[in-house]
Structures are given as C-alpha cells and as structure tokens.
N, C-alpha and C positions, 0 to 999 in steps of 0.2 A: 213334450220333448222339444229339443232345439237341434236344428240341423244346419250344417254348412254346405252350401252348394256352389260349385264353380259356375262361371258364366258360360253356359253351353245350352244347347237345345235338348239335351238328354234329361229325362226325368228319373233316372236310376243311378246317378252318380253323386248323390248327397251322402254326407257323413253325419252321424248323430253325435252330439256333444256327450263327452264321457262324464256323465253325472249319475252316480249310483245312489238311488233313493231307497231308503229303508223305511218301511211302513211300521210305525209304532203308534197305534191309535190312542194309547193311554198317555203318550208324551207329545206327539205332534201329528197333525193331519196334513197329508200331502196330496190327498185326492182333491181334484178341482182347485189346485193352487195356482194354476195359470203360469206354469213354467215357460218362460219365453215371452212374457208380456213386454219385457224390455231386453234388448240385446245391444251390445256395443263392442267396439274393437278399438285397440290403441292405434291401429293403422300404421304399424311399423313392423319390420321383419321379425324382430325378437320380442314382439308385443304379446298381448294376452286378449282374451275375449271374455265377455261378461254376459250372464243370463240371470234374470230375476224372476221371482214368483211372488207377486205382491199379496196373494191370498194364502200364503203359507201360515198355518195356524198352530200356535202353542196351546197345549191342554194343561190346565192347572186343576188341582184337586183340593177341595175343601171337604174333608170327610168323604162321603160317598157321592158328592155332587161335583160335577166337572164344570169348569169355566173355560171358555175358549177365547183366545186372544189372537186376532188376525194381525200379526206383526210384520209378515213378509220376510223374504230371505233372498240373497243373491249369491251366485256361484261364479268363480273365476277360474279359467283354464288357460293353458298356453295356446299359441297359434296352431299347434298340431292337435288341438281339442283334447289333449290328454292331461291327466292330473300329475303335476310335479310336486311331490311332497316336500322337496327342498326349497320351494318357492313360497315365501311367507304370504305373498298375495293370494295364493291358491289355497293355503291351509287355514287362513283366518276365517272365522265363522261368518263374518259379514251379517251379523244380526245386531243392528244398531238400536233397536227399540227395546224398552224394558217391558217384558210380558207380565211382570208382576203388578203392573198398574192397570187401571180401568180405562174406560173410554174418555175420562176427563184428562188423561195424560197420554202416554204412548202405547197403551194397551191395544189400540186398534189403528196403529199408524200406517199399515199397508205399505211398508217400505219396499221400494223397487218399482213403484208405478212408473218412475223414470229413473234412469241412471246412466252413467258414462264414466270415462276416465281419460286422463291425459297421460303423459309419460310418468308421472309420479303421484297422481291424485285419482282417487275413486270418489265419485259424488253420487248421492242417492236422493230421490224425491220421495216424500212420505205424506200423502194427502191426509191421512188420519180420519177420525170421525167428525161429525158435523160440529160438535161443540169443543173441538180441540184444534189448536193452531199448529198445523203440520210444518215440519222443517225440511230444508234441503241439507243433508249431511254429507261432508266430504272427508275423505281419509287420506292423509299425506303418506307417501311412500318414500322412505329414506334408505340409507345403506344398511341399517340395522333392523329395527322393528318397523312393521308397516303402519302402525297406528300410534303415533308418539304421544299425544296429549289430549287434554279435555278443554272444552269451551262451554261457557254458560249461555243458555238460551233463555230469553225472557218469557215468562208465563203470561198468557194473554189476559188472565184475570187478576194479575198483580200478586199471585202467590209466590212462594219461595222458588228460586231458580232451580231448574233441573240440569243435570250434567249431560252433555252430548259429546260423544267421543269424536275427536278430530276437528277439522275445520268445519264449522257449523254455520249455516245460514237459516235463521228461523223464519218460516213463511206461514201464510195462512193455508187453509186446507187445500190440498194439492190438486193440480190438474195436469200440466204438461211440461214440455222440455225447455231448456235454457240454452243460451249461446253466448259467445264472447263478442263484444262489439268493437274490439280493437285488434288489428292484425299482429301476428308474431308474439304478442304477449301471452297467447295461449299455448305457444309452442315450447316444448322441452323445458317447462318450468318445474323445478323440484322444490317444493315448498314444505317447510316444516313448521312455519309459524301459523298462528291461528287468526282467522279472519273474524271480524266483528259480526255479530248477529244482525240480521235485517228483518223487519216485520212488514207484513202486508196489511192492507186495510181489512176491515171486518166484512168481507164479502165471501160468499160460499165458494169453496173449491178453487184455489189458485195456488200456483207455485209448485208444479210437479217436477222439479229438477233444479240443478244448479249449474252455473257456468264454471269456467276454469278460474282458479285463483290467479291473482295479479292481473285479471282482465275484468271488464265491466260485466255485471250479471244481468241477464235479460230473462224475465220470468213471464210466462204466459198464464192468463187467467181466463179460460174459455167460458166459464159460467158466471163471470162477473155481471152484475146488473145493479141498477139503482132504481128505487121506486119512483114512479111518475116520470120516468125518462125512457125514451126509446133507445135501446142499446143492449148489446150482448157481447161479452168478452172484452178482454183488455190485455195490454202488454205493459210491463213495468221494467224500468232500467235502473239498476242500482250501480251508481258510479263508483269506481275503485279509487281509493285514495291511499296510496302507499301500502298496498296489501290488505286494506280493509274497506268494506263497503259502507256507503252512506246509509244512515238509518232511514231516511225518507227517499222514496224512489221518484223517478220522473216518469211521466206517461200516465196511462189510465185506460178508460174505455175507448175502443176504436172500431167496433163493428156493429152491424145492425142486430136486432133482436134475433135470438136463436141461431146466430151465425157460427157460434163456437170459435169466435175470433181468438187466436192465441192457443188453440189446441196443439199446434206444432210450431216450434220456433227453431231457426237454424241460422248460423252465420255462413255466408256464401262467398266471402272473399272481398277484396277491395276493388269492386267494379267502378267506384267513383274516381279512382286514381288519386285520392287525397290521403292515403295512409290509414284509413279506417275501413273495417269490414262492414259490408252491408248486411242487412237483416232480412230474412224471409219469414213471414208470419202466415200460417195456414188458418183458413176459416172453412172447414169442411162442411158446415151446416148452412152456408149461404148459397142457396140455389144448388147448382151442381158442384159447388165448392170453388173457393178462390184462394189465390196466393198473393199476398201483398209484399212488395219489395220496398224497403226503406233505406235511405242513406243514414249512415252513422256519422257522428261528429264528436268533438271533445265534450259536448254537453249532453250526449246521449243520442236518442232517436231524433233525427232531424226532420221536423215538419210532417207533411202528409206523405202518402205513399207515392213513390216515384213511378211505380208500375204496378198494375193489377192484372193478374192472369187468371182467367176463368177456366173451369173444367170443360166448358163448351168449345174452347179453342183447341182442345187436344187432338182433334182429327179423328177420323174413324168413328164418329158419333160421340155424343156428349157422354160424360162419365159423372157419376155421383160421388159425393164425399171427397172430391178432389182437394188435396191439401191436408188430408188426415195425418200424414207423416211427411217429414222433410229430411233430406240429407244433403248438406252443402259442403263447400270446400273441395269440390271435385274439378278435375280437368280431364273429361272423358276421352277427348280425342287429341290432347296435346296442343290445343290451339291457343293456350295461354289465358283464355277467358274463364271466369268462374262459372261452372256448370252446376245445376241443381236437379236432384232427383225428387220427384213428387209422387207420393203414394196415395192410394185410395183403398176403400173397402170393396172395390169392384174388381179386384185381382188384376189391376192394370197399373203400370208405372210409366210416368212420363219424364223424359230427360229434357230439361230446359237448358239449351246451350247459350253460353254467354258470348257476347260480341257487340262491339259498338256501343258499350255502356248499357245494353239492354239484354234481356233474356229472350231467346227466340224459340218459339214452339214448333217442333217438327210436325209434319202432316200426319204421322201415324204414331200412336203411343207404343211404348216398348212393352208389349206383353211378354216377349222373350228378348232379353238384352242381346243386341247384335254384337259382333266382334268390334272392339274399339279400334279406331284408326282405319276404317274401311277405305276402299279405293274410289268411291263415288264422289261426285261433286256436291258440295253443300249449297245447293241452290234451293230456292223456295219451291220451285217446280222442277222435277227431274227433266233434264234435257241432254242434248249432245254434249260431250266433253272432248276437248282436244288437249293433248299434253304438250307442254313446252318445258324448256329448262330455264331456270332463272338463277342467277348468281347474286347473292346478297352479301354486301360487305366487300372488303378489300382482300380477304384471305384467299380468294380463288376457289372456294369450295362450292360445288354444284348441288342443288337440291331440286327434286321434282316438284313442280307447281302445277296446279290444275287450272286450266282456262275453261270457264264454264259459260255456256250460252244458255241463259235461263229463258226459255220461251216455249216452243211447241214440244209435244211429247216425242216427236220423231227424232232420230239420230242424225239425219242428214240435211236439215234445213239450211237455208242460206243465211247470209249475214256474217259480219266479222265477229270473231270471238272477243269477249271482253276480258281485260286483264284482271288479276286478283286484286281485290281491294284491301288496303292496309291503313290502319289509323296510326299516325305518327306517335301517339301516346303509347302504343303497344310495342314500339321498336326501341330497343335499348341502345344499340350502337348508332348514335346520331353523329358521330365524329367522321366516320367513313361514308362515302357515297354508296347509294344503292345502284348496283350494276345490273341492268336488264339486257339479256342477250336473247335474241330471237333467231331461231333456226327454222327455215322453211324448206319445203321441197314441192316439186310439181309432178303430178301424175298425168301422163299423156296417153290417150287411147291410141292403139295402132290404127293407122290409116293406109288405104291403098293408093298406089301411085296413079295420078291423073294428069293427062296432058292439057295444056291450055290454062289460061287464068281462071282463078276461082276466088271466092270470098276468103278474107283473112280472119274472119270472126272465129273460126274453129281452131286457130292456132293460139298458143299461150302468149301472154303478154310479157312474160319474163323469159330470159335466156338461161338454160341450165348451166351454161359455162360461166355465168356471173356468180359472184359470191352469194351464198345462201344464209349468211349470218349478218346480224346487225346488233350493235351494242350501244347502249345509252347509259350514262351515269347521271344519277339524280342526287344532287348535293342538298344537305340540310342547311337551313339558315342558322348560323352560329355567330356568337359574339367573339370572334377571333380576328387574327390579323388578315392582311390582304392575301397572304399565301394560303388562307383557309386552313391553317394549322393552329392548334391551341397549345400554348406553352403555359402550363399551370405552375403554381408555387405552393403545393400542399406542405404544411408544417404541422408537427404534432408535439404536444407536451402532455405528459401523464404523471400522476402521483396518486398514491394510496391515501385515502382520507377516512375520517371518522364518519359516523352517521350524522354528525352535525356539519359535515363538509369541511372539517379542519384537517390540514395535512398532518400525517404522522411524523414524529420527530426524525431527525437525520443524525447519522454518525459518520463523519468523514465523507459527507456527500451522499450517503446511501440511507434510505429510510429504514427504520427499525420498528418491529412489532414486538411488544412485550408479551411473551407467551403466557397464556392462561386458559384454563378449561372453559372460562366464561366467554371466550372469543368464539362467536358463532358465525359472524358475517364479516366480510371484508368488502371495501368499496374502492373501486378504481375510477378516478376522475380523468377523463381524456378531453383535451381541447384541440380542435383541428381548425386551422385557418387557411385561407387562400388569398393572402394579401400580397400585392406586387411589391417587390423590392427594387426592381429595375424596370425600365420601360418595356422590356421584352418578356416579362413573366407575369404571373398572377391572372392569366386568362382562365376561362371556364375549364374546370376539370370534369371531363365526361366520364361517366360510369365510375365515380369515385367510391372506392370500397375500403373498409378497414377490416382486416382479418386478425383475430387474436388467437394465439396458441397458448392454452392454459395448462398448467401442470395438473397431474391427477389429484393432488391434494386440495384443489379448488374446484368447485362445481358452480358454473354460472347459473343464476336463478332468475334475475330480472335486470332490466335496463331502464334508465330514464333518459330521454322521454320514451314512453311505452311504445313498443313496436319498432324501434329503430334497428334492432338486431335480431338475428335468428340464432338459435343455439343448436349445435350439432357436435361433430367431432372438434370443430373450432367455432369460435364466435364470429359471425359475419355481419357486418354493419354496413348498410347502404347509406352513404352520406348525401347522395344527390346525383341526378343525371340531367343537367350538370350541377356540380358544386361551384356556384357562381363566383365571380370576381368579388373580392372583399367580403366574402361570406365567412362566418364563424359558426362553429357548432361545438356543443359540449355534451358529452355522454358520461353517465355515471352507471357503471356496471356493478351489480351486486353479486358476490360470490359466497357460496356456503363453504365454510372451513371444515371440510369433511376428513382431511387427512393430515392436519398439522399436528405433529407429535413433538416430543422432547428432542428427538434427534433431527428434526427439520432445521436445516441451517439457513435456507433461503428459499424464496418463492420467485420464480422467473416467469413473467408473462411477456411474450413477444408480440409486438404490434407492427403490422405490415400494411402500409398504405399503398394503394394501387389506383391507377387511372389510365384510361385510353388516351388521354392527352399526353403531350410530350413533356417529360420531366425526368432528367437523368440522375438527379441526386436523391431519388427515393431509395432509402435503405431501411431494413427492419430495425426498429428500436426496441430497447429492453426496459421493462418496468421491473425493477429489482427490489425485493423487500427482505431484509434480514430478520430472522426470528431469534430474538434474544430471550433468555430465561435467567432471571436473577433469583437466587435462593436467599431467603431471609433467614439469618442465623444469629446466634448470640453465644458468648462464652463468658462465664463468670467463675470466680474462685471463692470458695467458702471463707477462707482466711488466707490472705496473701502474705501474712507475716506470722511466724511462729518462733518459739524459743526452745532451746535445748542446752545441753551442758556436756563437758568432758572432764573426766577425773580418773582416778585409779592408776593402774599400771599398764605398761606396754605389753600387748599380746601379739604374737606373730600369726600369720595366716595359717600355718600348719597346725597351730594349737586351737584353732577355732572349730567348733562343731555346730553351733546354732547361731542364729542371728543375734541372740542376746550377748554373744561374745564380742560383737563388733563395736557396739556402743549404744548410746541413747536413741530411742525411736523418733521417727518423723512421719508425718502424714499430711498430704495435700489433696483436697477434694475439688474437682472441676465440674461445673454444670454446663452441659451443651444442649442448646435448643435450636431446632430447624423447622421451617415451615415451607411446604412445597411438595412437588411430586417426587415419588421414589425414582431415583436415577437408574436403578438396575445396573446394567453393564456399561452405561454411558459415563460413569464417573464415580468417585468415592470421596466422601468427606472424611478428613483425618484430623486428629489432634496430635500435634507434634510437640516434643519437649526438647529444649536446649538445657541439658542436665549437667550441673557442675560435678564432674566425675572424679577428677584428681587434681592435685596441685602441680605446678610446673616441673617439679623433680620426679613426677611419676607416682607419688604415694596417693593412696586412696583418700577421697574427700567425703562425699556422700554416697553411700553404698545402697543402690536400689534393690529392694527385695521382692516386690510384688506390685502389679497393677490390677486393680479390681474394677470391673465394669458392672454398674448397678448392683454391686455387692453379691452377685450370684455367678459371675463368670470372670475370667482373667484374660488379659491381653499379653501376648508373647511376641514382642518385636523381633525381627530377624537379627542375627549376630550375637545372640546370647548375652545381651547387655544387662538383662535383669537377673540378679542373683547368680553371677557367673561362677562363684565358688560352691554353688549347690549346698548352701547352708540350710539347716532345718528352720522352717518358717513356722511360727506359732500364730494362732488365731484366737481371739482378736489381737492384733498387734499391740495396740496402745493399752488395752486393759490387762495385758500380761505382765507389764513391767512393774507396776506398783506392788502387787502381791508377791512377786519374786524378791523384791527388796525387803519387804517385811519378813519374809522367811529367812533371808540372810541375816537380818538383825536378831532374830530369835535363836537361830542355831548357833552352836559354839563356833568360834572363828577357826578356820582352817589355816594351816601354815602356808604362807604365800610370801611373795616378794614384798618388801616394805614399800609403802606408797611414796610417790615422788614428792619431794619437798622443795620449796623454793628457799634460797638463801635469804637471810634477813636483810642484808645490805642491798639486794636486788629490788629496784623500784618497778612497779607494774606500769606497763603502757596501757592506754585507754582501749583501743580496738584496731582491728585490721579488716579490710573488705576484700573478699575473694570473689572476683567476677570475671566471666569469660570475655566480656567486652573490653575490660581493662588489661587483660593478659595475665592476671594474677591467679587464674584457674583455667583448667582445661575442661571443655565440655564435649559431650557426645550428643548426637541427634538420634532420637528414636520416636516412632509414631504409632498410634493405634487408630484403626478405622472405626467410623461410626456406622454400625450395622443397622440400626433402627432409626430412620430419619423422621418417622411420624410421631415419636414420643421423646420427651426429654431423657437425656442419658447422663449418668454420673460416672466420672473416671476418678478413681482414688489411687494415688501412687504412694506406696509405703517404702520407707528407706531407713537407714541407720547412719548415725554420725560415726565416722571411722575414728575411734577414740585414740588409737595409738598415734595416728598422724598429728592430731592436735596436741598430744602430750609432748611429742618429739619436736614439732616445728613451731608451735604457737603457745608454749607454756609461759612465755613472757607477757602475754596479753590477757587482759581481763575478759575481752569479748572478741569473737571472730564472726563477722557477718558474711554469709554466703548467698549469692544471687543466682537466679535462674529464670527462664521464660517458658511459656507454653503458647502455642499458636494453633488456631483452628483455621483450616484452609481446604480448598477443593482441588482435587486432581482429576482432570478429565481431558480427553482428546477432542471433545466437541467445543469449538471456539465460541459457540453461541450460548453455552451454559456457563454462568459465572457466579461467583459468590465473593463478597468482601471478606478479607482475612481479618481475624480477631486475635490480638496478642495480649496476654496478661503476664505480669511479673510476680514472682514469689521470692521470698527471702526467709532465712533462718538465722537467728542470733544464737551462737554457741558460746555460752559463758563458761569460764574456767572455775572449777571447784577443787583445784589443787591446794594442799595445806602448806603454810609457811613455817620456816625454822624459827622457834622461839628462843630468846636469850636465857642462859643458866641463872638460877636463883642463888644469892649469897646469904649465909646464915647470920642471924642477928648478933650472936656473940662475937663473930668476927668483926662486925661493924663497931661494936662497943669497944673491943680491944684496940682497934685501929684508932678510934677517937681518943682513947685514953693515952695511947702511945704518942699521938701527935701533941696532945696537951703537955705531956711530960717533956717532950723534946723542946717544945716552945719555952717552957719555964727554964730549962737548963740554958738555953741560948740567952734568955734575958739576964739570968744570973751572971753568966760569964761576961757579958757586956757591961753590966753594972760595976763589976770589980775592976 
C-alpha cells in the first residue's frame, strides 16, 4: 500500500492511497508486486501523485501452461488521493511494456522501478532482464489525449525496432533516478514532440529513470563496472539539443567498488549562481554512505565533486546506506538556498541546508521532521539568541532578524552578539542600500540609597534619556552616476519567426500567419538592449525582468537560451541583475498552438519590461499576429458557348402551360471545387449568376426554369426568380425536346395561326448582341450556396429562350447573341478568412428559323404568248416605217 502522511509527530494521521486492486490470478498477479517502490508528486496544488509496482506480473496461457511476465504497472491519482475518472492521467492503464514478448524484449521490463512526472510528462524507468536493454519511457500530457504518439527505440542486438509509446529514451538495464541539469527548463514544460532515443553502454543495470524533456538527462548506473579496473557505479549526462538527447553521453564511472555510486540522482538547484542546477549523486554502499555534489555547466557535469558529504557527519551517530534516496529542489526554511533531503535504509532522514555555496549538515538527523521555519537560531552550536529588528531596502518594511551568539551552551554568556551574515550574491535588490537599525535598552537592578561617595562601576555606562536607536545604511557598489542612481535605457523589439528564425510576412505593418492544421508551434523572437542614447542613460538596469502575458490559445513550452524564463500564469524572464550597460540579449520562446481555430482573428502577446533602475519611458509593448485563412477554390463551366433558335408563332403568357411553350431549351453546367476546412457558421461560399432576364422594354429574354445541384437536389434563390410563372417542368429537359418534335411531325397538323413570314424585299441583318454590361439587356442577380465544401459540386442551370420576344423584336436578324456571367465568392463576417473570387462568362447564339415569302410562279404558255405578241408588234412597226 501507499500512504500520504502530513509533517507531524503523530503516527495515526496517514491516509492510504485510493487504489482498488482486484486479484485475478489467471490474468495478473498482484501479490508481492511492491506497490510503492516508487512514489512521486507533481508538487503543485492541482497536481497528481504517482505510485508504481515494478513486480506487477501478467499471466499468459499457452494451453494449460501459464507464462508469467513481470512487466510492472503504475497508478496515478489526484492530490486528494482519490480517483477522478474524468482525468485521463488517472484512467490510462500506464502499462508501457508488451507482455506478449519474452525476456529478450519487454516481457520482463519491470517498469516503475523509477518514475516521476512534470506538469505534462510522466516518465518511467524499466530495468528489464539481464539480456535486454531497458528503456526510460516518458508520456506527454496535452489538452486532449494523454499519450499522443510513438517513438522507435533501437534494439541492442541490431534486430528490427520496437515501438515505445510516447517520449522514449532507450537505456541499458535499469538502476535508478534521473534529474535535469539546467534550471527552469524542467518547469512547466508541455511537450508533445518525441525525443530521440539514447543508449547506454553494455554494462549491467543502469538507467532506472528519465529526466524532464527539454532539459539534460542525467542517468545513474550504480552497478556499473569494468573488468580489471577498480570502480563501481557511474553517472551519465545526455545533453539536450533542441528537444532531443545526444546519442553518446558524457561521464562514466565515478565511485569505488561496491559503492553503488549513482543509485540516487537529484537536481538540487542553482547553488553555483551560474544559471545551471547542481547535481547530487548518492552512493549508499560506500562505507556509511556518501552524497556527492557536482556543479553543472553547458557541457554537462563539471569536473570532480565540489562537496562530498558522508553519513558519519549526520550527527547522532553514524548511519548506514546514507544517500539511498535523494529529494532536491527544496527550500525547507525559506532561506533561499537549495536544500536537500537524504534518505537511508536506517529509517532516518537528513536535511542538508544550503547556504554560502555549500550544503550544511545539522547536528541531528530528522527522524521526525520538525516544523519548517522554527524560531531557533541557525548556529552550528545552539547558543543564546537575542532579537533585533532590521530593515532591508528602502521600502521601510521591518523584518525580524535573529542575532546569534554561537558559543557556549548557556543562554546568558558574555560577549557582543554577532550580526546576521549575508552573501551579496543572494541579495536581489542591490540598487537600494541596506538599512540596519539597532534598538537597545538597559536593565538596571534596584539599589538602596547610600550616603557618601561610592564606586561608579555599578552604574550603567549609557543614559536612559539618550536615543536608543542607531541606523546605518550600507550601499552596494554600482556602475552608476555620482548620485548613486542608475538610469537605464531598456529597449525591446519582438517578432514572430519560423523554426528557421525567419520573420513571418507582414501585411500593412502587422505580421500574418497563414492558418493550417499543420501549424503546431509558434516562435517569438525578442531582442532586448541597454545601449545609451544620451550621456545620462544606458546605465545598469538592476533586477531587469521581462513579463509576457500570453493568450489562452498559446501554451509556452520552451525558451532559448534554456532556463532564461519560467512558465506559470505568465512567462517571467530574468534578464540580469544587473542588465549591464551596452548589453544585448535575445530570447526565442516556443509556443504550442493549442487553440488557434478558424475564427481566431489575431494573437496578442503583451511584453512588459521592468527594472529597479530609473527609466520613465518603459511601457508594455504588443506582439500582434494576424491569423489569415485563404480558401483554395476554382470555378469552371462545361461549355461557355451554346446555340439555340427561335421560330414559330407568338404565344402569350396566359396560353402557356408547360416550359415547352416558352421556346427552345438551354443548359449551362458549372463545376465548383474547394480545398480547406469546413467553415460552419463562419461563412458561406456561393455561386452567383448575373442572368439576362429581359430586354430593355421589359419583355422576357431567357426564362430560367430550374437549378440542379449534383443532379439530385435543387437550388431555390429568394425572390421567386426561378420559373416565376410556375410552368410545368419536364425531366430531363434537353432529352425531352427532340422526341416531342418527332411526334409533332408524325401527327396530323392541328389548325393554328400561320407561321410568321418575312417579306421578300426585306434584307436580313447579321446579328445583334444583348448584354447587361452594354445596356442592351436587363439582368437579375441570384445565388446558390455551396453546401459541401469537401467535394466537387456541379450546378446546372436550365432555361428556355422566350420565343415570342425574339419573333416580335428580333425577326430582322439572323442571329441574336445573349451574354451572362457566373461568379464564385465567399460571404463571411470574419475578416481573416478570405477567398479569391472566380468569374466565368457564358453566352448563347439564338438563330432565326423564320420562313421567307417566295415570289409567285408564271405559266409557260403566258411566256410564249408574250414573246409572240412582242415579235408581231415589232414586225408591224418595221413594216410601217419601211412604207
């Protein structure tokens, strides 16, 4: 079982972790599974706790024979130790090893030998069997699913790769814990990318854990050894390079034989003051046990141990297996120094307090943890304590300070009290002086009145009527003016860049991001300078800070250089104390794009510079990024030009019953294609028509009868512009006309009005063009929405030539050409969503088929008689003239 106990002296106020274990021997063995071999906490109010059982065993059956696979299992619960079924962290099975494999693979991985998590990462250590290379597996926690992806781990024998869920670090057979070697990079990182696998050397049992993503990985190998060499245990550092670990580690063996050096590893904070976290390494097998303290640097573990603390120094007698477990990153009494808890198998815990760049061992180990922040003096030997008041800084606030006289055990010994010691490196406010105020009082014993002179030695040396306070100011040495005031000139420039550090394009001075589902990360480049522009500015900027307020659609995940910023409700970056004259700094902050949607118009990141130095022009600046979404679309017409005719007789509207009575048929087919996201209620893509409806005198021109969408539905624009006379529509429209004409030719002719004929003397004109743009026709506008943007859509508009209008108005022309247009466009209220309009033109040539009046025929005999009469008349005239 796993229990949670408050820091108290009571032994009955512990609470058991809510884990219901169901015994099913034919499926899994939970007896002796060592639940609680590893426990961890997220160390935040709304965090979670983790408990692992590395001996959890799956049972496989092959016929009547059972095979057991010790794969291990971990459980996650909330800070209240209860199961929340709505939390995916707690409902996920956390069984990372494949129990269907044997000892050559993950069948005996013993996952959970070490484990832990950050704000969004769970990581596990799996030592495995002797002949299998164990991994450290980490699982990323996002806003949706807890375990988003897979990563391939190399097989130690060169076989095909095996899939490992989540961020995976492939290590040799496991031993103990890991830690991060850089400050702040381990804080509040939300990582959904996959880190590269790392391999250990072929030494037995090492790598029982994983450090945080985006930080360096430190792996302990307590059972490391090399033949013919004296040594036992080692520590390896895998340097982080842009979210991935190097394949070859730094470090190696570091302890004597059988020391178990590396059985526990922990980061203890930046005691060196260089921006890197120091590393504590436990060697519980070296004598009574030892803890080694190492400095970290950009190249990993720096040189030899800076400090070695033995279990014999713990006070209260020597303890064994000192350094078996470590817990760093503490500040037990609020002193600002990195404290370290060291555990052992002797049921004793030692708190190592940080201060002065060293860890100090108290005289008595913490068998029962005392209340934090006690009232005693922190002297090496308990002694008398006198209280005074000290005022630090210029704000006038008073704090109780302890004046300790570290000497005898008694409380009333002589001698002057010593002032509290403070290291300048641990004081942030170096701009204002330290004000020390001493308040003293005299206690006089009552004396009886005596006549005559007597010795003055019994009288006090100070007068009660004099002032009992004394104040002293201690200034820090600063590179400022003669007035001891610093006038800084902090300036900031920011821009969103690509992963190649190229600025995003701008529109009217504002950067623009093209929306896409593939956009996972955004990068903000920030440049800060403190360059003087006048002789009176550009001095050191003390406590220079940059505070970023980020919208909910962006999640800060990392920063370059690593450790420059911490992530919480805002992003806080410490630029320097001080940020010196002529100094420049560049930060690149990576954001996870977790909430950028189609309706996201802009992203606003506020940047606020602050300093304790004097600078009146500091104002918050805004990094603005517009989100633009361009829809890719196309519009095509099957045939932009068609032909028709007019003929017959004039028919009035009242006499029309079906669309065949109007005139010859027309059909135009338009193909619409779009690529992109579905707009939903953010906008509509429409196909609009500028349709030649009538001629200038108001008579019908092209009569629309129907609009088909993908041949299975219809479009009905508002206003009743389609088939306004409610004529009967036949289907299919074009295939109906030819058979009806054949039937009319076979049937006996019905009595009707005579067809319109043209006089013989009338000469035909060539053609006339009817167009809305030229004013020779009147058009109406109607549109149809595109309902399915994920697939191509066909719009078919069917119409009829209004035969009567052409007979009455254009019978003098051989051909009438009618033009129209169709436009594909986007209608939206979101200015960041746009689409280029597409316009196509269509036309129809309406040819005249009216009959012409033919001349009357003359009989042949009349021609002959006329010729004979003419010849006779000619002969008579000649005869008369001759006489």
